[in-house]
mmCIF file of the N, C-alpha and C atoms, coordinates in Angstrom:
data_MODEL
# 
_entry.id   MODEL 
# 
loop_
_atom_site.group_PDB 
_atom_site.id 
_atom_site.type_symbol 
_atom_site.label_atom_id 
_atom_site.label_alt_id 
_atom_site.label_comp_id 
_atom_site.label_asym_id 
_atom_site.label_entity_id 
_atom_site.label_seq_id 
_atom_site.pdbx_PDB_ins_code 
_atom_site.Cartn_x 
_atom_site.Cartn_y 
_atom_site.Cartn_z 
_atom_site.occupancy 
_atom_site.B_iso_or_equiv 
_atom_site.pdbx_formal_charge 
_atom_site.auth_seq_id 
_atom_site.auth_comp_id 
_atom_site.auth_asym_id 
_atom_site.auth_atom_id 
_atom_site.pdbx_PDB_model_num 
ATOM 1   N N  . MET A 1 1  ? 0.818  -1.118  -0.027 1.00 0.00 ? 1  MET A N  1 
ATOM 2   C CA . MET A 1 1  ? -0.050 0.047   -0.063 1.00 0.00 ? 1  MET A CA 1 
ATOM 3   C C  . MET A 1 1  ? 0.909  1.229   0.022  1.00 0.00 ? 1  MET A C  1 
ATOM 4   N N  . LYS A 1 2  ? 0.579  1.983   -0.852 1.00 0.00 ? 2  LYS A N  1 
ATOM 5   C CA . LYS A 1 2  ? 1.430  3.383   -0.738 1.00 0.00 ? 2  LYS A CA 1 
ATOM 6   C C  . LYS A 1 2  ? 1.217  4.211   0.493  1.00 0.00 ? 2  LYS A C  1 
ATOM 7   N N  . LEU A 1 3  ? 2.431  4.846   0.924  1.00 0.00 ? 3  LEU A N  1 
ATOM 8   C CA . LEU A 1 3  ? 2.380  5.378   2.196  1.00 0.00 ? 3  LEU A CA 1 
ATOM 9   C C  . LEU A 1 3  ? 1.674  6.664   2.067  1.00 0.00 ? 3  LEU A C  1 
ATOM 10  N N  . GLY A 1 4  ? 1.757  7.440   0.716  1.00 0.00 ? 4  GLY A N  1 
ATOM 11  C CA . GLY A 1 4  ? 1.163  8.519   0.607  1.00 0.00 ? 4  GLY A CA 1 
ATOM 12  C C  . GLY A 1 4  ? -0.244 8.603   0.243  1.00 0.00 ? 4  GLY A C  1 
ATOM 13  N N  . SER A 1 5  ? -0.948 7.523   0.282  1.00 0.00 ? 5  SER A N  1 
ATOM 14  C CA . SER A 1 5  ? -2.370 7.506   -0.072 1.00 0.00 ? 5  SER A CA 1 
ATOM 15  C C  . SER A 1 5  ? -3.073 8.045   1.154  1.00 0.00 ? 5  SER A C  1 
ATOM 16  N N  . GLU A 1 6  ? -4.043 8.944   0.780  1.00 0.00 ? 6  GLU A N  1 
ATOM 17  C CA . GLU A 1 6  ? -4.975 9.623   1.922  1.00 0.00 ? 6  GLU A CA 1 
ATOM 18  C C  . GLU A 1 6  ? -5.954 8.852   2.320  1.00 0.00 ? 6  GLU A C  1 
ATOM 19  N N  . ASP A 1 7  ? -6.503 7.889   1.467  1.00 0.00 ? 7  ASP A N  1 
ATOM 20  C CA . ASP A 1 7  ? -7.630 7.069   2.014  1.00 0.00 ? 7  ASP A CA 1 
ATOM 21  C C  . ASP A 1 7  ? -7.386 5.653   2.592  1.00 0.00 ? 7  ASP A C  1 
ATOM 22  N N  . ARG A 1 8  ? -5.968 5.623   3.171  1.00 0.00 ? 8  ARG A N  1 
ATOM 23  C CA . ARG A 1 8  ? -5.682 4.255   3.594  1.00 0.00 ? 8  ARG A CA 1 
ATOM 24  C C  . ARG A 1 8  ? -6.566 3.739   4.670  1.00 0.00 ? 8  ARG A C  1 
ATOM 25  N N  . ARG A 1 9  ? -6.905 2.612   4.619  1.00 0.00 ? 9  ARG A N  1 
ATOM 26  C CA . ARG A 1 9  ? -7.608 1.829   5.537  1.00 0.00 ? 9  ARG A CA 1 
ATOM 27  C C  . ARG A 1 9  ? -6.750 0.739   6.274  1.00 0.00 ? 9  ARG A C  1 
ATOM 28  N N  . VAL A 1 10 ? -7.261 0.654   7.474  1.00 0.00 ? 10 VAL A N  1 
ATOM 29  C CA . VAL A 1 10 ? -6.432 -0.270  8.368  1.00 0.00 ? 10 VAL A CA 1 
ATOM 30  C C  . VAL A 1 10 ? -6.812 -1.643  7.998  1.00 0.00 ? 10 VAL A C  1 
ATOM 31  N N  . LEU A 1 11 ? -5.875 -2.596  7.861  1.00 0.00 ? 11 LEU A N  1 
ATOM 32  C CA . LEU A 1 11 ? -6.126 -3.999  7.409  1.00 0.00 ? 11 LEU A CA 1 
ATOM 33  C C  . LEU A 1 11 ? -6.157 -4.826  8.695  1.00 0.00 ? 11 LEU A C  1 
ATOM 34  N N  . SER A 1 12 ? -7.057 -5.767  8.657  1.00 0.00 ? 12 SER A N  1 
ATOM 35  C CA . SER A 1 12 ? -7.118 -6.639  9.810  1.00 0.00 ? 12 SER A CA 1 
ATOM 36  C C  . SER A 1 12 ? -6.109 -7.613  9.794  1.00 0.00 ? 12 SER A C  1 
ATOM 37  N N  . LYS A 1 13 ? -5.707 -8.370  10.767 1.00 0.00 ? 13 LYS A N  1 
ATOM 38  C CA . LYS A 1 13 ? -4.696 -9.310  10.704 1.00 0.00 ? 13 LYS A CA 1 
ATOM 39  C C  . LYS A 1 13 ? -4.860 -10.444 9.803  1.00 0.00 ? 13 LYS A C  1 
ATOM 40  N N  . SER A 1 14 ? -6.297 -10.830 9.692  1.00 0.00 ? 14 SER A N  1 
ATOM 41  C CA . SER A 1 14 ? -6.558 -11.987 8.710  1.00 0.00 ? 14 SER A CA 1 
ATOM 42  C C  . SER A 1 14 ? -6.359 -11.463 7.123  1.00 0.00 ? 14 SER A C  1 
ATOM 43  N N  . GLU A 1 15 ? -6.691 -10.190 7.022  1.00 0.00 ? 15 GLU A N  1 
ATOM 44  C CA . GLU A 1 15 ? -6.234 -9.632  5.565  1.00 0.00 ? 15 GLU A CA 1 
ATOM 45  C C  . GLU A 1 15 ? -4.997 -9.504  5.257  1.00 0.00 ? 15 GLU A C  1 
ATOM 46  N N  . ILE A 1 16 ? -4.225 -9.053  6.285  1.00 0.00 ? 16 ILE A N  1 
ATOM 47  C CA . ILE A 1 16 ? -2.706 -9.081  5.983  1.00 0.00 ? 16 ILE A CA 1 
ATOM 48  C C  . ILE A 1 16 ? -2.293 -10.504 5.851  1.00 0.00 ? 16 ILE A C  1 
ATOM 49  N N  . ASP A 1 17 ? -2.594 -11.526 6.644  1.00 0.00 ? 17 ASP A N  1 
ATOM 50  C CA . ASP A 1 17 ? -2.130 -12.758 6.490  1.00 0.00 ? 17 ASP A CA 1 
ATOM 51  C C  . ASP A 1 17 ? -2.609 -13.470 4.953  1.00 0.00 ? 17 ASP A C  1 
ATOM 52  N N  . ALA A 1 18 ? -3.786 -13.077 4.675  1.00 0.00 ? 18 ALA A N  1 
ATOM 53  C CA . ALA A 1 18 ? -4.126 -13.680 3.227  1.00 0.00 ? 18 ALA A CA 1 
ATOM 54  C C  . ALA A 1 18 ? -3.393 -13.002 2.317  1.00 0.00 ? 18 ALA A C  1 
ATOM 55  N N  . ARG A 1 19 ? -3.015 -11.692 2.245  1.00 0.00 ? 19 ARG A N  1 
ATOM 56  C CA . ARG A 1 19 ? -2.289 -11.269 1.321  1.00 0.00 ? 19 ARG A CA 1 
ATOM 57  C C  . ARG A 1 19 ? -0.891 -11.721 1.304  1.00 0.00 ? 19 ARG A C  1 
ATOM 58  N N  . VAL A 1 20 ? -0.407 -11.944 2.353  1.00 0.00 ? 20 VAL A N  1 
ATOM 59  C CA . VAL A 1 20 ? 1.033  -12.387 2.522  1.00 0.00 ? 20 VAL A CA 1 
ATOM 60  C C  . VAL A 1 20 ? 1.133  -13.888 1.942  1.00 0.00 ? 20 VAL A C  1 
ATOM 61  N N  . ASN A 1 21 ? 0.026  -14.563 2.418  1.00 0.00 ? 21 ASN A N  1 
ATOM 62  C CA . ASN A 1 21 ? 0.018  -16.038 1.763  1.00 0.00 ? 21 ASN A CA 1 
ATOM 63  C C  . ASN A 1 21 ? -0.143 -16.073 0.316  1.00 0.00 ? 21 ASN A C  1 
ATOM 64  N N  . GLN A 1 22 ? -1.047 -15.040 -0.213 1.00 0.00 ? 22 GLN A N  1 
ATOM 65  C CA . GLN A 1 22 ? -1.117 -15.040 -1.717 1.00 0.00 ? 22 GLN A CA 1 
ATOM 66  C C  . GLN A 1 22 ? 0.163  -14.657 -2.406 1.00 0.00 ? 22 GLN A C  1 
ATOM 67  N N  . MET A 1 23 ? 0.936  -13.645 -1.922 1.00 0.00 ? 23 MET A N  1 
ATOM 68  C CA . MET A 1 23 ? 2.209  -13.368 -2.538 1.00 0.00 ? 23 MET A CA 1 
ATOM 69  C C  . MET A 1 23 ? 3.123  -14.454 -2.393 1.00 0.00 ? 23 MET A C  1 
ATOM 70  N N  . LEU A 1 24 ? 3.207  -15.389 -1.325 1.00 0.00 ? 24 LEU A N  1 
ATOM 71  C CA . LEU A 1 24 ? 4.053  -16.451 -1.132 1.00 0.00 ? 24 LEU A CA 1 
ATOM 72  C C  . LEU A 1 24 ? 3.866  -17.512 -2.085 1.00 0.00 ? 24 LEU A C  1 
ATOM 73  N N  . GLU A 1 25 ? 2.406  -17.902 -2.236 1.00 0.00 ? 25 GLU A N  1 
ATOM 74  C CA . GLU A 1 25 ? 2.072  -18.817 -3.159 1.00 0.00 ? 25 GLU A CA 1 
ATOM 75  C C  . GLU A 1 25 ? 2.502  -18.630 -4.531 1.00 0.00 ? 25 GLU A C  1 
ATOM 76  N N  . CYS A 1 26 ? 2.489  -17.260 -4.955 1.00 0.00 ? 26 CYS A N  1 
ATOM 77  C CA . CYS A 1 26 ? 2.908  -16.819 -6.292 1.00 0.00 ? 26 CYS A CA 1 
ATOM 78  C C  . CYS A 1 26 ? 4.388  -16.812 -6.408 1.00 0.00 ? 26 CYS A C  1 
ATOM 79  N N  . SER A 1 27 ? 5.125  -16.725 -5.413 1.00 0.00 ? 27 SER A N  1 
ATOM 80  C CA . SER A 1 27 ? 6.584  -16.524 -5.568 1.00 0.00 ? 27 SER A CA 1 
ATOM 81  C C  . SER A 1 27 ? 7.409  -17.785 -5.257 1.00 0.00 ? 27 SER A C  1 
ATOM 82  N N  . ILE A 1 28 ? 6.898  -18.661 -4.523 1.00 0.00 ? 28 ILE A N  1 
ATOM 83  C CA . ILE A 1 28 ? 7.495  -19.975 -4.283 1.00 0.00 ? 28 ILE A CA 1 
ATOM 84  C C  . ILE A 1 28 ? 7.264  -21.114 -5.256 1.00 0.00 ? 28 ILE A C  1 
ATOM 85  N N  . ILE A 1 29 ? 8.083  -21.480 -6.108 1.00 0.00 ? 29 ILE A N  1 
ATOM 86  C CA . ILE A 1 29 ? 7.738  -22.428 -7.119 1.00 0.00 ? 29 ILE A CA 1 
ATOM 87  C C  . ILE A 1 29 ? 8.741  -23.638 -6.998 1.00 0.00 ? 29 ILE A C  1 
ATOM 88  N N  . SER A 1 30 ? 8.155  -24.962 -6.742 1.00 0.00 ? 30 SER A N  1 
ATOM 89  C CA . SER A 1 30 ? 8.963  -26.164 -6.673 1.00 0.00 ? 30 SER A CA 1 
ATOM 90  C C  . SER A 1 30 ? 9.228  -26.623 -7.990 1.00 0.00 ? 30 SER A C  1 
ATOM 91  N N  . GLU A 1 31 ? 10.495 -26.893 -8.233 1.00 0.00 ? 31 GLU A N  1 
ATOM 92  C CA . GLU A 1 31 ? 10.897 -27.604 -9.520 1.00 0.00 ? 31 GLU A CA 1 
ATOM 93  C C  . GLU A 1 31 ? 11.230 -28.916 -9.450 1.00 0.00 ? 31 GLU A C  1 
ATOM 94  N N  . GLU A 1 32 ? 12.023 -29.194 -8.438 1.00 0.00 ? 32 GLU A N  1 
ATOM 95  C CA . GLU A 1 32 ? 12.573 -30.550 -8.278 1.00 0.00 ? 32 GLU A CA 1 
ATOM 96  C C  . GLU A 1 32 ? 12.791 -30.916 -6.790 1.00 0.00 ? 32 GLU A C  1 
ATOM 97  N N  . VAL A 1 33 ? 13.038 -32.131 -6.597 1.00 0.00 ? 33 VAL A N  1 
ATOM 98  C CA . VAL A 1 33 ? 13.647 -32.462 -5.065 1.00 0.00 ? 33 VAL A CA 1 
ATOM 99  C C  . VAL A 1 33 ? 15.030 -32.347 -5.188 1.00 0.00 ? 33 VAL A C  1 
ATOM 100 N N  . ILE A 1 34 ? 15.532 -31.761 -3.923 1.00 0.00 ? 34 ILE A N  1 
ATOM 101 C CA . ILE A 1 34 ? 17.130 -31.643 -3.907 1.00 0.00 ? 34 ILE A CA 1 
ATOM 102 C C  . ILE A 1 34 ? 17.508 -32.376 -2.686 1.00 0.00 ? 34 ILE A C  1 
ATOM 103 N N  . ASP A 1 35 ? 18.519 -33.164 -2.795 1.00 0.00 ? 35 ASP A N  1 
ATOM 104 C CA . ASP A 1 35 ? 19.018 -33.789 -1.442 1.00 0.00 ? 35 ASP A CA 1 
ATOM 105 C C  . ASP A 1 35 ? 19.918 -32.699 -0.769 1.00 0.00 ? 35 ASP A C  1 
ATOM 106 N N  . VAL A 1 36 ? 19.644 -32.121 0.178  1.00 0.00 ? 36 VAL A N  1 
ATOM 107 C CA . VAL A 1 36 ? 20.467 -31.095 0.885  1.00 0.00 ? 36 VAL A CA 1 
ATOM 108 C C  . VAL A 1 36 ? 21.731 -31.538 1.368  1.00 0.00 ? 36 VAL A C  1 
ATOM 109 N N  . PHE A 1 37 ? 21.723 -32.791 1.843  1.00 0.00 ? 37 PHE A N  1 
ATOM 110 C CA . PHE A 1 37 ? 22.972 -33.376 2.252  1.00 0.00 ? 37 PHE A CA 1 
ATOM 111 C C  . PHE A 1 37 ? 23.932 -33.562 1.218  1.00 0.00 ? 37 PHE A C  1 
ATOM 112 N N  . ASP A 1 38 ? 23.417 -34.000 0.055  1.00 0.00 ? 38 ASP A N  1 
ATOM 113 C CA . ASP A 1 38 ? 24.366 -34.051 -1.221 1.00 0.00 ? 38 ASP A CA 1 
ATOM 114 C C  . ASP A 1 38 ? 24.925 -32.669 -1.643 1.00 0.00 ? 38 ASP A C  1 
ATOM 115 N N  . ALA A 1 39 ? 23.884 -31.758 -1.714 1.00 0.00 ? 39 ALA A N  1 
ATOM 116 C CA . ALA A 1 39 ? 24.122 -30.380 -2.226 1.00 0.00 ? 39 ALA A CA 1 
ATOM 117 C C  . ALA A 1 39 ? 25.136 -29.776 -1.285 1.00 0.00 ? 39 ALA A C  1 
ATOM 118 N N  . MET A 1 40 ? 25.192 -29.932 -0.036 1.00 0.00 ? 40 MET A N  1 
ATOM 119 C CA . MET A 1 40 ? 26.233 -29.420 0.743  1.00 0.00 ? 40 MET A CA 1 
ATOM 120 C C  . MET A 1 40 ? 27.286 -30.163 0.998  1.00 0.00 ? 40 MET A C  1 
ATOM 121 N N  . GLY A 1 41 ? 27.286 -31.446 0.647  1.00 0.00 ? 41 GLY A N  1 
ATOM 122 C CA . GLY A 1 41 ? 28.553 -32.269 0.756  1.00 0.00 ? 41 GLY A CA 1 
ATOM 123 C C  . GLY A 1 41 ? 28.669 -32.755 2.188  1.00 0.00 ? 41 GLY A C  1 
ATOM 124 N N  . ILE A 1 42 ? 27.675 -32.845 2.795  1.00 0.00 ? 42 ILE A N  1 
ATOM 125 C CA . ILE A 1 42 ? 27.832 -33.683 4.236  1.00 0.00 ? 42 ILE A CA 1 
ATOM 126 C C  . ILE A 1 42 ? 27.107 -34.979 4.370  1.00 0.00 ? 42 ILE A C  1 
ATOM 127 N N  . GLN A 1 43 ? 27.701 -35.653 5.276  1.00 0.00 ? 43 GLN A N  1 
ATOM 128 C CA . GLN A 1 43 ? 27.190 -37.013 5.468  1.00 0.00 ? 43 GLN A CA 1 
ATOM 129 C C  . GLN A 1 43 ? 25.702 -37.035 6.166  1.00 0.00 ? 43 GLN A C  1 
ATOM 130 N N  . ARG A 1 44 ? 24.887 -38.020 5.538  1.00 0.00 ? 44 ARG A N  1 
ATOM 131 C CA . ARG A 1 44 ? 23.488 -38.086 5.916  1.00 0.00 ? 44 ARG A CA 1 
ATOM 132 C C  . ARG A 1 44 ? 23.614 -38.455 7.487  1.00 0.00 ? 44 ARG A C  1 
ATOM 133 N N  . PRO A 1 45 ? 22.573 -38.049 8.228  1.00 0.00 ? 45 PRO A N  1 
ATOM 134 C CA . PRO A 1 45 ? 22.596 -38.402 9.703  1.00 0.00 ? 45 PRO A CA 1 
ATOM 135 C C  . PRO A 1 45 ? 22.067 -39.827 9.649  1.00 0.00 ? 45 PRO A C  1 
ATOM 136 N N  . GLU A 1 46 ? 22.444 -40.498 10.780 1.00 0.00 ? 46 GLU A N  1 
ATOM 137 C CA . GLU A 1 46 ? 21.957 -41.917 11.127 1.00 0.00 ? 46 GLU A CA 1 
ATOM 138 C C  . GLU A 1 46 ? 20.494 -41.813 11.757 1.00 0.00 ? 46 GLU A C  1 
ATOM 139 N N  . ILE A 1 47 ? 19.498 -42.464 11.046 1.00 0.00 ? 47 ILE A N  1 
ATOM 140 C CA . ILE A 1 47 ? 18.152 -42.273 11.645 1.00 0.00 ? 47 ILE A CA 1 
ATOM 141 C C  . ILE A 1 47 ? 17.583 -43.749 11.693 1.00 0.00 ? 47 ILE A C  1 
ATOM 142 N N  . SER A 1 48 ? 18.393 -44.749 11.769 1.00 0.00 ? 48 SER A N  1 
ATOM 143 C CA . SER A 1 48 ? 17.995 -46.152 11.984 1.00 0.00 ? 48 SER A CA 1 
ATOM 144 C C  . SER A 1 48 ? 17.420 -46.284 13.334 1.00 0.00 ? 48 SER A C  1 
ATOM 145 N N  . ILE A 1 49 ? 17.647 -45.336 14.182 1.00 0.00 ? 49 ILE A N  1 
ATOM 146 C CA . ILE A 1 49 ? 17.196 -45.481 15.587 1.00 0.00 ? 49 ILE A CA 1 
ATOM 147 C C  . ILE A 1 49 ? 15.538 -45.288 15.465 1.00 0.00 ? 49 ILE A C  1 
ATOM 148 N N  . LEU A 1 50 ? 15.056 -44.859 14.476 1.00 0.00 ? 50 LEU A N  1 
ATOM 149 C CA . LEU A 1 50 ? 13.614 -44.729 14.160 1.00 0.00 ? 50 LEU A CA 1 
ATOM 150 C C  . LEU A 1 50 ? 13.042 -45.781 13.501 1.00 0.00 ? 50 LEU A C  1 
ATOM 151 N N  . SER A 1 51 ? 13.700 -46.966 13.189 1.00 0.00 ? 51 SER A N  1 
ATOM 152 C CA . SER A 1 51 ? 13.346 -48.133 12.628 1.00 0.00 ? 51 SER A CA 1 
ATOM 153 C C  . SER A 1 51 ? 12.056 -48.753 13.366 1.00 0.00 ? 51 SER A C  1 
ATOM 154 N N  . GLU A 1 52 ? 11.232 -49.452 12.670 1.00 0.00 ? 52 GLU A N  1 
ATOM 155 C CA . GLU A 1 52 ? 10.131 -50.092 13.292 1.00 0.00 ? 52 GLU A CA 1 
ATOM 156 C C  . GLU A 1 52 ? 10.461 -51.009 14.545 1.00 0.00 ? 52 GLU A C  1 
ATOM 157 N N  . GLU A 1 53 ? 11.795 -51.829 14.001 1.00 0.00 ? 53 GLU A N  1 
ATOM 158 C CA . GLU A 1 53 ? 12.180 -52.699 15.140 1.00 0.00 ? 53 GLU A CA 1 
ATOM 159 C C  . GLU A 1 53 ? 12.590 -52.092 16.356 1.00 0.00 ? 53 GLU A C  1 
ATOM 160 N N  . PHE A 1 54 ? 13.181 -50.865 16.238 1.00 0.00 ? 54 PHE A N  1 
ATOM 161 C CA . PHE A 1 54 ? 13.702 -50.321 17.380 1.00 0.00 ? 54 PHE A CA 1 
ATOM 162 C C  . PHE A 1 54 ? 12.473 -49.699 18.083 1.00 0.00 ? 54 PHE A C  1 
ATOM 163 N N  . LEU A 1 55 ? 11.466 -49.179 17.452 1.00 0.00 ? 55 LEU A N  1 
ATOM 164 C CA . LEU A 1 55 ? 10.343 -48.738 18.216 1.00 0.00 ? 55 LEU A CA 1 
ATOM 165 C C  . LEU A 1 55 ? 9.584  -49.711 18.866 1.00 0.00 ? 55 LEU A C  1 
ATOM 166 N N  . GLU A 1 56 ? 9.530  -50.791 18.160 1.00 0.00 ? 56 GLU A N  1 
ATOM 167 C CA . GLU A 1 56 ? 8.820  -52.021 18.752 1.00 0.00 ? 56 GLU A CA 1 
ATOM 168 C C  . GLU A 1 56 ? 9.471  -52.461 20.184 1.00 0.00 ? 56 GLU A C  1 
ATOM 169 N N  . GLU A 1 57 ? 10.771 -52.478 20.107 1.00 0.00 ? 57 GLU A N  1 
ATOM 170 C CA . GLU A 1 57 ? 11.673 -52.795 21.342 1.00 0.00 ? 57 GLU A CA 1 
ATOM 171 C C  . GLU A 1 57 ? 11.469 -51.850 22.377 1.00 0.00 ? 57 GLU A C  1 
ATOM 172 N N  . ILE A 1 58 ? 11.345 -50.483 22.057 1.00 0.00 ? 58 ILE A N  1 
ATOM 173 C CA . ILE A 1 58 ? 11.148 -49.612 23.090 1.00 0.00 ? 58 ILE A CA 1 
ATOM 174 C C  . ILE A 1 58 ? 9.609  -49.777 23.625 1.00 0.00 ? 58 ILE A C  1 
ATOM 175 N N  . ARG A 1 59 ? 8.759  -50.115 22.808 1.00 0.00 ? 59 ARG A N  1 
ATOM 176 C CA . ARG A 1 59 ? 7.291  -50.231 23.340 1.00 0.00 ? 59 ARG A CA 1 
ATOM 177 C C  . ARG A 1 59 ? 7.348  -51.236 24.551 1.00 0.00 ? 59 ARG A C  1 
ATOM 178 N N  . GLY A 1 60 ? 8.314  -52.297 24.475 1.00 0.00 ? 60 GLY A N  1 
ATOM 179 C CA . GLY A 1 60 ? 8.258  -53.426 25.287 1.00 0.00 ? 60 GLY A CA 1 
ATOM 180 C C  . GLY A 1 60 ? 8.933  -53.229 26.650 1.00 0.00 ? 60 GLY A C  1 
ATOM 181 N N  . ILE A 1 61 ? 9.557  -51.944 26.764 1.00 0.00 ? 61 ILE A N  1 
ATOM 182 C CA . ILE A 1 61 ? 10.426 -51.616 27.804 1.00 0.00 ? 61 ILE A CA 1 
ATOM 183 C C  . ILE A 1 61 ? 9.349  -51.091 29.047 1.00 0.00 ? 61 ILE A C  1 
ATOM 184 N N  . LYS A 1 62 ? 9.632  -51.679 30.119 1.00 0.00 ? 62 LYS A N  1 
ATOM 185 C CA . LYS A 1 62 ? 8.608  -51.082 31.210 1.00 0.00 ? 62 LYS A CA 1 
ATOM 186 C C  . LYS A 1 62 ? 9.295  -49.822 32.059 1.00 0.00 ? 62 LYS A C  1 
# 
């Protein structure tokens, strides 16, 4: 909104959020999936701790 406008109206928070969301939807375009670890040249973290076998073992612990 132009700052010099004399007939400025105050926008509600929901109106501001809607306008920002609309701008973001138009500006963010996904083209392909990128492996961030490969792109940065770092080793992938070990996430096998989240395997089903591990979680089943944890469920059995009292």
